[in-house]
KOLBA-356178 format. One line per field, with one value per residue (C-alpha): residue number from 1; residue in one letter; x, y, z. Coordinates in nm, 2 decimals. Layout:
# residues N
k <- NUM_...
r <- A_...
X <- X_...
Y <- Y_...
Z <- Z_...
# end
This chain:
# residues 332
k <- 1_2_3_4_5_6_7_8_9_10_11_12_13_14_15_16_17_18_19_20_21_22_23_24_25_26_27_28_29_30_31_32_33_34_35_36_37_38_39_40_41_42_43_44_45_46_47_48_49_50_51_52_53_54_55_56_57_58_59_60_61_62_63_64_65_66_67_68_69_70_71_72_73_74_75_76_77_78_79_80_81_82_83_84_85_86_87_88_89_90_91_92_93_94_95_96_97_98_99_100_101_102_103_104_105_106_107_108_109_110_111_112_113_114_115_116_117_118_119_120_121_122_123_124_125_126_127_128_129_130_131_132_133_134_135_136_137_138_139_140_141_142_143_144_145_146_147_148_149_150_151_152_153_154_155_156_157_158_159_160_161_162_163_164_165_166_167_168_169_170_171_172_173_174_175_176_177_178_179_180_181_182_183_184_185_186_187_188_189_190_191_192_193_194_195_196_197_198_199_200_201_202_203_204_205_206_207_208_209_210_211_212_213_214_215_216_217_218_219_220_221_222_223_224_225_226_227_228_229_230_231_232_233_234_235_236_237_238_239_240_241_242_243_244_245_246_247_248_249_250_251_252_253_254_255_256_257_258_259_260_261_262_263_264_265_266_267_268_269_270_271_272_273_274_275_276_277_278_279_280_281_282_283_284_285_286_287_288_289_290_291_292_293_294_295_296_297_298_299_300_301_302_303_304_305_306_307_308_309_310_311_312_313_314_315_316_317_318_319_320_321_322_323_324_325_326_327_328_329_330_331_332
r <- M_R_R_L_F_L_V_C_F_T_L_C_T_V_G_C_M_T_S_C_G_N_L_K_K_H_S_A_T_D_E_A_T_M_V_P_V_G_P_A_F_H_P_D_S_A_Y_S_F_C_Q_Q_Q_C_D_F_G_P_R_T_M_N_S_S_A_H_D_L_C_G_Q_W_I_I_R_K_F_E_Q_Y_G_M_T_V_S_T_Q_Q_M_V_L_K_G_Y_D_G_T_P_L_K_S_M_N_I_I_A_S_Y_L_P_E_Q_T_T_R_I_L_L_C_A_H_W_D_S_R_P_W_A_D_N_D_P_D_E_T_N_H_R_K_P_V_M_A_A_N_D_G_A_S_G_V_A_V_M_L_E_V_A_R_L_L_Q_Q_T_D_S_L_K_I_G_V_D_F_I_C_F_D_A_E_D_W_G_T_P_Q_W_A_H_D_A_D_T_S_D_S_W_A_L_G_A_Q_Y_W_A_K_N_P_H_K_E_N_Y_E_A_R_F_G_I_L_L_D_M_V_G_G_E_G_A_Q_F_Y_K_E_G_I_S_K_Q_F_A_P_A_I_V_E_K_V_W_Q_A_A_Q_I_V_G_Y_G_S_F_F_P_S_K_D_G_T_G_V_T_D_D_H_V_P_V_N_Q_Y_M_K_I_P_T_I_D_I_I_P_Y_Y_P_E_C_E_Q_S_S_F_G_P_T_W_H_T_L_D_D_N_M_S_H_I_S_K_H_T_L_Q_A_V_G_Q_T_I_I_Q_V_L_F_S_E_K
X <- -2.76_-2.79_-2.72_-2.92_-2.88_-2.90_-3.04_-2.94_-3.18_-3.07_-3.17_-3.50_-3.57_-3.47_-3.68_-3.99_-3.96_-3.91_-4.21_-4.45_-4.35_-4.41_-4.75_-4.87_-4.76_-4.93_-5.22_-5.24_-5.60_-5.86_-5.92_-5.77_-6.01_-6.17_-6.28_-6.07_-6.00_-5.80_-5.75_-5.68_-5.31_-5.21_-4.96_-4.90_-4.79_-4.55_-4.42_-4.34_-4.16_-3.95_-3.87_-3.78_-3.52_-3.37_-3.36_-3.07_-2.88_-2.74_-2.75_-2.42_-2.23_-2.01_-2.17_-2.34_-2.65_-2.67_-2.65_-2.90_-3.15_-3.13_-3.23_-3.51_-3.64_-3.63_-3.82_-4.09_-4.16_-4.17_-4.41_-4.65_-4.65_-4.40_-4.15_-3.81_-3.48_-3.16_-2.86_-2.54_-2.24_-1.94_-1.95_-1.68_-1.73_-1.62_-1.29_-1.23_-1.38_-1.53_-1.90_-2.07_-2.41_-2.74_-3.04_-3.36_-3.64_-3.99_-4.26_-4.63_-4.80_-4.47_-4.64_-4.82_-4.66_-4.81_-4.61_-4.55_-4.22_-4.19_-3.84_-3.65_-3.30_-3.24_-2.88_-2.78_-2.55_-2.22_-2.14_-2.36_-2.18_-2.46_-2.49_-2.47_-2.21_-1.89_-1.78_-2.06_-1.96_-1.79_-2.06_-2.32_-2.68_-2.96_-3.16_-3.51_-3.64_-3.35_-3.39_-3.61_-3.93_-3.94_-3.89_-4.15_-4.41_-4.34_-4.36_-4.70_-4.82_-4.70_-4.89_-5.21_-5.17_-5.15_-5.49_-5.67_-5.71_-5.86_-5.53_-5.46_-5.14_-4.79_-4.59_-4.22_-4.07_-3.69_-3.48_-3.17_-2.85_-2.54_-2.74_-2.60_-2.23_-2.20_-1.90_-1.91_-1.89_-1.55_-1.39_-1.31_-1.06_-1.26_-1.42_-1.79_-1.91_-2.15_-2.08_-2.45_-2.72_-2.47_-2.72_-2.97_-2.69_-2.61_-2.97_-3.04_-2.76_-2.82_-3.19_-3.30_-3.50_-3.40_-3.60_-3.77_-4.04_-4.27_-4.54_-4.38_-4.19_-4.21_-3.92_-3.99_-3.72_-3.75_-4.13_-4.18_-4.04_-4.24_-4.36_-4.27_-4.42_-4.35_-4.29_-4.27_-3.91_-3.74_-3.59_-3.92_-4.10_-3.86_-3.85_-4.21_-4.44_-4.76_-4.66_-4.60_-4.95_-5.10_-4.94_-5.02_-5.39_-5.41_-5.30_-5.57_-5.83_-5.75_-5.74_-5.36_-5.32_-5.16_-4.87_-4.83_-4.87_-4.88_-4.54_-4.21_-3.91_-3.55_-3.38_-3.23_-2.96_-3.13_-3.21_-3.47_-3.20_-3.03_-3.37_-3.48_-3.15_-3.07_-3.40_-3.61_-3.89_-4.05_-3.98_-4.05_-3.91_-4.14_-3.89_-3.95_-3.86_-3.82_-3.76_-3.74_-3.51_-3.16_-2.99_-3.10_-3.38_-3.41_-3.52_-3.35_-3.26_-3.10_-2.76_-2.76_-2.78_-3.14_-3.26_-3.41_-3.75_-3.83_-3.88_-4.09_-4.45_-4.73_-4.93_-4.66_-4.63_-5.01_-5.02_-4.76_-4.88_-5.25_-5.14_-4.94_-5.24_-5.46_-5.22_-5.19_-5.56_-5.64_-5.44_-5.61
Y <- -6.02_-6.18_-6.52_-6.75_-6.64_-6.84_-6.62_-6.68_-6.69_-6.34_-6.19_-6.37_-6.24_-5.88_-5.89_-6.02_-5.76_-5.48_-5.59_-5.65_-5.32_-5.12_-5.28_-5.22_-4.86_-4.79_-5.03_-5.02_-5.14_-5.27_-5.57_-5.63_-5.52_-5.83_-5.69_-5.55_-5.18_-4.92_-4.86_-5.13_-5.19_-5.18_-5.45_-5.31_-4.98_-5.16_-5.37_-5.06_-4.91_-5.22_-5.21_-4.84_-4.91_-5.19_-4.97_-4.79_-5.11_-5.28_-5.02_-5.12_-4.90_-4.63_-4.66_-4.40_-4.62_-4.62_-4.24_-4.19_-4.43_-4.27_-3.93_-4.10_-4.26_-3.92_-3.75_-4.03_-3.99_-3.61_-3.65_-3.84_-3.57_-3.72_-3.50_-3.64_-3.62_-3.81_-3.93_-3.92_-4.10_-4.30_-4.65_-4.91_-5.24_-5.58_-5.53_-5.17_-5.02_-4.67_-4.69_-4.36_-4.43_-4.26_-4.36_-4.21_-4.12_-4.02_-3.92_-3.91_-3.67_-3.59_-3.38_-3.68_-3.83_-4.18_-4.34_-4.67_-4.75_-4.93_-5.00_-5.18_-5.17_-5.01_-5.11_-5.41_-5.70_-5.63_-6.00_-6.29_-6.52_-6.77_-6.81_-7.18_-7.06_-6.98_-6.75_-6.51_-6.49_-6.15_-6.00_-5.75_-5.86_-5.67_-5.70_-5.68_-5.88_-5.84_-5.47_-5.31_-5.50_-5.37_-5.01_-5.06_-5.17_-4.87_-4.63_-4.77_-4.74_-4.38_-4.31_-4.45_-4.25_-3.93_-4.01_-4.06_-3.86_-4.14_-4.25_-4.03_-4.18_-4.10_-4.34_-4.33_-4.50_-4.57_-4.69_-4.83_-4.83_-5.06_-5.36_-5.60_-5.54_-5.83_-6.06_-6.27_-6.64_-6.64_-6.42_-6.71_-6.53_-6.20_-6.08_-6.13_-5.97_-5.68_-5.66_-5.67_-5.40_-5.11_-4.84_-4.97_-5.00_-4.63_-4.51_-4.72_-4.55_-4.21_-4.17_-3.90_-3.73_-3.69_-3.92_-4.08_-4.33_-4.56_-4.79_-5.08_-5.14_-5.37_-5.46_-5.56_-5.78_-5.98_-5.93_-5.98_-6.32_-6.58_-6.87_-6.68_-6.77_-6.57_-6.78_-6.62_-6.52_-6.62_-6.29_-6.11_-6.36_-6.30_-5.92_-5.85_-6.16_-5.95_-5.76_-6.09_-6.21_-5.87_-5.89_-6.26_-6.20_-5.90_-6.13_-6.37_-6.10_-5.96_-6.31_-6.37_-6.62_-6.87_-6.63_-6.60_-6.95_-7.00_-7.16_-7.07_-6.99_-6.94_-6.64_-6.40_-6.13_-5.83_-5.46_-5.52_-5.65_-5.31_-5.14_-5.38_-5.38_-5.01_-4.82_-5.07_-5.04_-5.39_-5.46_-5.77_-5.89_-6.00_-6.22_-6.54_-6.88_-7.17_-7.48_-7.71_-7.50_-7.67_-7.36_-7.13_-7.11_-6.75_-6.88_-6.98_-6.63_-6.51_-6.35_-6.48_-6.31_-6.45_-6.19_-5.99_-5.87_-6.20_-6.35_-6.08_-6.17_-5.92_-6.16_-6.16_-5.78_-5.76_-6.00_-5.81_-5.47_-5.53_-5.68_-5.37_-5.15_-5.36_-5.33_-4.95_-4.88_-5.10_-4.88_-4.62
Z <- -0.23_0.11_0.25_0.47_0.83_1.15_1.43_1.78_2.08_2.20_1.86_1.87_2.22_2.13_1.81_1.99_2.26_2.00_1.80_2.09_2.26_1.94_1.88_2.23_2.20_1.86_1.85_1.47_1.41_1.64_1.41_1.06_0.79_0.66_0.32_0.04_0.07_-0.12_-0.49_-0.75_-0.80_-1.17_-1.26_-1.61_-1.46_-1.21_-1.50_-1.70_-1.40_-1.38_-1.75_-1.74_-1.47_-1.67_-1.98_-1.80_-1.80_-1.48_-1.20_-1.05_-0.80_-0.95_-1.30_-1.51_-1.54_-1.16_-1.14_-1.42_-1.28_-0.94_-1.08_-1.27_-0.95_-0.77_-1.06_-1.06_-0.69_-0.72_-1.02_-0.79_-0.53_-0.28_-0.08_-0.18_0.00_-0.05_0.15_-0.05_0.10_0.01_0.15_0.15_-0.03_0.10_-0.09_0.02_-0.30_-0.24_-0.34_-0.44_-0.28_-0.25_-0.04_-0.18_0.06_-0.07_0.18_0.15_0.39_0.56_0.82_0.97_1.27_1.22_0.95_0.77_0.61_0.27_0.14_-0.14_-0.28_-0.62_-0.70_-0.92_-0.83_-1.01_-1.05_-1.17_-0.93_-0.91_-1.29_-1.41_-1.66_-1.47_-1.76_-1.65_-1.29_-1.32_-1.54_-1.40_-1.34_-1.50_-1.17_-1.31_-1.01_-0.76_-0.71_-0.98_-0.89_-0.54_-0.65_-0.92_-0.67_-0.45_-0.74_-0.84_-0.48_-0.47_-0.80_-0.65_-0.33_-0.53_-0.67_-0.34_-0.02_0.19_0.34_0.64_0.76_0.63_0.42_0.36_0.06_0.10_-0.19_-0.02_-0.22_-0.21_-0.09_-0.34_-0.32_-0.08_-0.10_-0.42_-0.41_-0.59_-0.33_-0.09_0.14_0.17_0.49_0.45_0.77_0.71_0.34_0.25_0.29_0.32_0.24_0.49_0.75_0.69_0.71_1.02_1.20_1.04_0.96_0.73_1.00_1.37_1.60_1.30_1.40_1.20_1.31_1.12_0.80_0.50_0.28_-0.08_-0.23_-0.55_-0.57_-0.95_-1.03_-1.22_-1.00_-0.68_-0.34_-0.03_0.28_0.62_0.65_0.97_1.09_1.01_1.24_1.52_1.51_1.39_1.41_1.43_1.11_0.93_1.02_0.92_0.58_0.52_0.63_0.39_0.10_0.19_0.20_-0.15_-0.30_-0.33_-0.05_-0.29_-0.33_0.05_0.19_0.56_0.56_0.73_0.52_0.63_0.78_0.53_0.57_0.40_0.44_0.72_0.96_1.04_1.04_1.31_1.50_1.51_1.44_1.64_1.38_1.35_0.98_0.77_0.45_0.16_-0.03_-0.23_-0.13_-0.37_-0.16_-0.45_-0.67_-0.69_-0.82_-0.53_-0.28_-0.40_-0.74_-1.07_-1.18_-0.85_-0.92_-1.28_-1.62_-1.64_-1.39_-1.68_-1.79_-1.96_-1.61_-1.46_-1.39_-1.38_-1.17_-0.90_-0.91_-0.87_-0.58_-0.38_-0.48_-0.39_-0.06_0.02_-0.07_0.16_0.45_0.41_0.37_0.67_0.90_1.11
# end
């Protein structure tokens, strides 16, 4: 999954223009709601959704675990009243491997024209190429945090939306596939360009609905790790600075400001990049930053065999999930 990314001045300019233009057009809220709103997010439920994905095993591309989990995700969204569609396609990995892929799109109030986009990737990294033990570098990752946690938060939000009729705007949940087939560290001579976020690249160029629009988007990536803090990711700030501030303010309002410090992180190549570039939807990335972690600034379990349920925190899931609820129910 993704590498640190240096963004040029041109990208910054285009991103700011995109974000500012969209906000002027839609005028999301007169003022951000300054009190908690919406239902209570249930971390036990989100944790269970995370566990159930892991119960299939690593959801690596072209595996039976991947296919079975995909059908499970579809059924869960349908169970919670969402209208579900899929994009099934064969994408090409960094090494030319054909990847049987499926983006899953679940829509709340699909008839509403005012929409918010929530997204996460649901595939697992096929190689633990950042594991401290080199003998593990070609083993698949369970991906409890790096994949399953984002889907788990979205499923819990969908479950809560089914139980309330107070949210009058539409929400689209997109589970992107083939995000984590990016070039492994041991493939030194391989072409690394555009090898990450393959499912998001496909959707951004071939949206599930013609002329699809959303007010803004939020990507949830690795949102369940213990000790996680979510700094303001660099590309998010350049494409969608107002949405960054909206989300970080929401975290403060619901009492989880310590998880969302007012600090800048690095720029990250992730699923939000093609959504911003091609769909022009101002989309931010909620992704952890561990500036003091020697193993990786993404945290000690990133792309290792330790990315399993023993390192998933209900407190982190709660902080992110309740923040998302606050953002959604503050929109008018």
